[in-house]
N, C-alpha and C positions, 0 to 999 in steps of 0.2 A: 622645765628644761634648763640645764646649765650651759651657758655659752663659754667657750674657751677664748680668752683674749690675751694677745701679746701686747704688753705695755712697754714701749721703748722710749726712755727719757733718761738723760744723765743727771737730772735733779732728784736726789733721793727724797727730799722733802715733798716734792710734788707727787712722786710715785707713791709715797706713803699715804698722802691725802686721797689719791684716786683709789688705792687699795681699800681704804676705810669707806669711801663712798659706795664702792661696789661690793662690799662685804655683806650681801644679803642672801646668798645661796643661789642667785640666778647667774652668777658669773664665776669662772675660775681663771685667775690672772697669773700670767707668767711674766716676770720682770726681765728687762734687758737694758743695759746701761750704755751700749755702744751700737753703732750702725752695723759693724761687722758681726757682732753677736746676734743682732736682730735678724740679719739676713740668714745666718747659720740656723737660727731657731725656726725660721719660716720654711727652710728646706728640710729640716729634720722632723718637724711635727706639723699637724694639721690644726689650724686655728680658725675660729669663726670670725675674728676681727683683729685688725692691727690698729692700736692707738699709738701714735708716734708724734714726737716733737719735731719741729723743723730744724732747730739749731742744736748741734752737739759741740763738744770740745774740738779744739784745733781748727776752728772755723768750718767744720763740716756741716752739711745740711742733708736732710733725708730726702730731698726732692729727686735725686737721681735713683735712689732705692725705690721710691714710689713709682717712678717711670719704669724701672726695670720689672717691678711686679706686674705692671700692666702689659709690657711687651712680652713677658714670658708666660703670660696667662696663668699666674700662680693662684688665681681664683680665691682671693681674699679681699674683703672690703677694707678700706683704709679711712680712718678718721684722723685728721691732722690737728694737733694741739700746739699752740704757740702764744707766747706773750709779747713777742717782738718781731714777728714776721711782717714784711712789707706786703702791700696789696698785690704787687707783682708776684711775690712768692706764693701768695694765697691762690691767685689765678692760675699760676703754673702748676700748683699741686692738684687743683681740681681738673685742669686740662690733662694732667698726667695720669689721672685715674682715681684720685682720692674722692671718696663720696662726700665728705664734709670737711669744713675747716672751722675750728672753734678757737676763739681767743681766750687766753688765760687771764684771770682766774675763771674757772668754770663752775657752774652750779650743778648739783646732783641731777636735778630734773632735766636740765639742758643736755647734760652728758648722756643720761639714760635714753632720752628721746633720740639723740643722734645715733647711739649704738643700735637701738631697736630698728630705726629706719634703715641704717646701713645694712644690717643683717637681713632684714626683710627684702631690701632691694637686691642683695646678692642672691637670695633664694629665688626671687623672681627671674633673675638672669639665668640661673641654672635650669629652671623650669622651661624658660623660653628656648634655651639651647637644646634641651631634650625634645621639645615639641617640634622645633624646626628640623630636627634630624630624624623625624618619623614621617609617615605619610600625612601630609598636611590636612587632608580631608577626612582622616579617620581618627581624629582626636577631639573630644568635647572638652573645652578648656574651662577650668574653674576649680576653686578649692572651697567654696561655700558648702554648707550642709546639703542644699538642694542640688548643687552640681555633683557632689559625691554620690547622692542618691541616684541621679540620672546615669552616672557611670556604672553603678551597680546594676541598674535595670538594663543598660546596653549589654553588659557582660552576660546577664541572665538570658535575655531574649535572643541574643545572637546565636546561642547554642541550641535554641529550640525553634523549630521551623513553624512558628506561629505568626498570625497576622498581627501587626502592630499599628496602633493609632497614636500619632504624635500630635499633641495640641499645644498651642501657645500663640502669643501675639506675633504679628508680622515682624520679621527680623530677629527672632530669638534664637535661630539656629536649628530649625526643624530638619532641614536637609542634611546638615552636618551630623545630626543624630542618626538619621536614616543611613548615611554613608558609613558611620561607625558600626552599626548593626550588620550591614552588608559585608564590610571588610573583615569582621570577626566571625562571620558565619561560614558554614560548609559550602555555600554557594559563591564564595568570594572569587573563584576562578571563572565564573560565568557572568553574563551581562548584567549590568545595573542600568536600568532604563528609567529616566525621569520624565514624567508627564505633568506639566503645569496646567491643570484643568482650567484655571481662571484665565489663562492666556489663549485658549482655543475657543473659537466661536461655537455656539451650541450645535449648528448644523454640520460641523466637522468633527465633533468630539467622538462620535461613534466610529467614524472612519479611522480616526487616530488610534483608538483603542483596539478595534477589531479588524480593521482593514476593509478593502472593498474590491470588487471585481471591475473590470473594464466596462464602461458604459452604464454602471449601476445608477449613476446620477450625473447631472450636468457638471462637466469639468473632470469626470473620472476617465481620463484618456488612457489610463493603463491600470493594470492590477497592482494593488499595494498591500503589503503586509501590515498588520496592525502592531502597535507597540507591545501588546501582550504576547503575540507570537514571536516577536523579535527577542523578547526576554525569556524565552523558553529555557527552563532549568536554571534561570537566574532570578533576579529580583526586580520588581517594578515599584517605583516610588510615585504614588499619586498625590501630588501636591495640591493643596486647596480643594480637597475632595468635597467640601461643603458647597462648592459652586457647580457641581455636576447636575445636569438637567435630569428631570424625572425619567425621561425616556432612556437616557444613558444609564441611570441608576438601575432600571429594570434589567437591562442587559448585563450590567456588571454583576448584579446579584445572581443571575443565572450562571454566569461564569464562576463565581465564587462557590456556588453550590455543586456544580458539576465539573469544574475545571475544563470547560469546553467553550470554544468561540465559534462564531459564524460570521463570515465576512458579509458586508452589505452587498446584496445582489447575488448571493450564493446560498445553495441549500446544503452545502457540505459542512459538516461539523468536525472541528479539529480539536483533539485533546492537547492541552497546554499545561505544563508543569511550571508554575510561577509562584514565587512568594510575594505577597502584597504588603507593602508598608504604605500607609496613608497618613496625610498630615492636613491639618486645618487650623486657621486662625478664627474660624466661626465657632459659635456655640451650637454644636450639632444637636444637643438635647433640646434647645429652643426651636431649632428648625424642624425637628421631629414633631414637637407639639403643634407647630403651625402647619404641618403637612407638607413642608418643603423638602423633607428628606425622609426616605423610607426607614421606618423603625427596624425592619428586618435586615436591611443593609447595614444600618448603624451597628446592630448587634453582631453581624458577621465581621465587621471591621474592628470593632472594639473588643478584641480578644485579650490582647495585652496593650496596656496604655502607658504612655510617657507624657507627663505634663511638664513643659518647660516654663518656669516662672519668668516674668519680665525682668529686664536688667535692673530696674529700680528696686526690685525686691532682693537682689543679691549684690549689693554694692561692693562687697569684699572681693568679688571676682573682677572688678573693673580695672585695677592696676595691672594685673597679669594680662588681661585681654588687650588693654591699651598698649602696653609694652610689646606684646606679641605682634600687634598690627604695625607698630613702629618698625620692628625688625623685618617683618615680611615686606613692607613697603620699601625699606632700605635695600633689601635684596633685589626686589623687582626693578627699582630704578637706579640701582648701583650707587646709592648714597653711602659715602664712606664714613662720614662723621655724624653721629646722632646727637641731637641737642640734649643738654642736661635737663631732666625733668625735676623741677622743684617739688618738694613735698606739698606745697600749697596747690600745685597743679593737680596732683592726684586727689587731693581733698575736694577741689572744685569739680573734678570729674565725677566723684562719688555723690556730690550733692545734686547733680543734674538728673532730671527724671527720665531721660532717654526714651522719648516716645517712639523712636525708630529702633530701639533696642541695639543689639550687637551690630547690626548693619549700619546704624547711625554712628556708633562708636568707631567702627572701622573707617568710615568716611571722614570723621573729624581727625583721626590719627593720620590718615594719608594726607589730608590737606595741610595739617600743621607741619608734617615732616617735609613736605615739598616747598615750604617757605624757608627763608634764609635765617633761621633762628639758631642761636648758640645755646640758649636755655629757654625753657617754657615754664611760666609761673601761672598763678590762678587768673590773672587778668587776661592773659592770652587765651586761656581756656574759655573765659567768659565771652571774649570776642567771637570765637569760633562756634560756641554753642548758643550764642545770642542771649546769654544771661545778662542781667543788668549789671553794669560795671559799678563797683563800689564808689560812692561819692563822699567826699569829706566836706560836709556842709559847714558854712561859716555863718554864725549868728550876726545879723546885720547890726545889732545893738552892741556887739562886742568888738573890741579893737585888738588886733593881733600884731606882734612884732613883724616888721616888714619882711624879714627873712622867712618867717613861717608862712605869711600870706603868699609870697612868691613861690614857695615850695608847693602850696596847694594849687595855685593857678598853673604851675608848670606841669603838675601831675594831670590835671584835668585836660590841659591842651594836648599832652602826649597821648592820652586816651582817645581824644577826638581824632587825632591824626592817624593813630593805629586803626581805629574803626574805619576811617575813610580808605585805608590801604588794605583792608581785610586782614590785618595782622602782620603785614609784611614790614619787617624792621628795615630792610634795605630801602624800600620805597619811602617809608616814613623818614629815614635819615636824609634822603635826598630833599624831601619837602622842608625839613627842619634845618637843612644845611649843617648837619652834624656828621662826625665820623660814626660809622655804624657800631664800632666797638664801644665808643663812648655812650651812644644811645642805649645800648644793651645795659651798660652800667647804671644809667639814669633810670631805666625801667625797673631794674632790680632794687635800686635804692628807694625810689619814690613810690613803688607799687607793692612793696613787700608788706607794708603795714596797713593792709586793707581792713575795712570794718568787719567784713564777713569772710 
């Protein structure tokens, strides 16, 4: 794929060198020599990226244009290039919406990485915007090959009124998949009833499924409809079906074979039209072998099957999911300013094994967003995921310049304080008696060059 890039710089020699760097077929560059022309080009054409210098002739800077792009939602990522910008200008550019700031002279590799990351980040934002403007429970999020396969299966099974068995570890999003199937099915205007089998005591599960009559057992003070009857003409989602007792399995099997239910304490048989979607984090095949799950019930449920792989097996979906959870949390708690996610943070997220899968990822995203961070890097991710922080070990036999030794000790001490405050920069700044903004700068400077 060829990306369209607008290169705005009044230095003809620099423009020529960038054109030569990016002359490999992956990029189509349009040149602009003034800020006025750059703004005109942005409004006249669609570009995948803006590469722009800070300083132009007549003491003009591109900072206001960058801010205007952000305010007007022109939907184009910006990478700023400069050989003489101050740190204040760099910070202003990033806060105004620029994705990255690169000092001249630039290497091809560094420039290419910045371009790829900026375009990828922009694509993530568009995907998140699209997802947030759809029904939030009817989208399975991911761009990995396995996620695309799951989406195809959802589309296929939603149109066919078949029973579906969804398998996967705890927290992988089995209920989200069930919701997606329901929302796209012909039964979407009818009830969707969820029953978490694992959360209901064995002595109550039959009553929960099929209902009971008054006085049929101790505590049955009134007649109650079962969830299967409530879901008539709709869909019932049986979560953690592997935890269903043998007794309840027998009754559920009779229902699946005859579409009939019988309340506890009643001889009346009622016809019920319900689509069943079941899910489990158990290995049902092993339970069948051990006699803990009826084989005939297993075959009844396992008509169409969707297997959701754990998050550690689809790391390419993590940036999109994490950003999505960031935005959902911001909407929920009315957080107006999102922290900048450093590329190293996303890499650290992808390295984590996520034993709690998507549920754990959502939890980490919410906790981080609710802290007072202006940016998030890999060390902050390590703190919240309890990964081992990178340590810069000093050989006792070696002697270092005092400045280098101080930098190492400063970094280690900041890490210790951040751990003690659970990653809160505001609290850490109070302990260290530093300005919070200055501490942010120290973290970025001292922790950027991690070993891993």
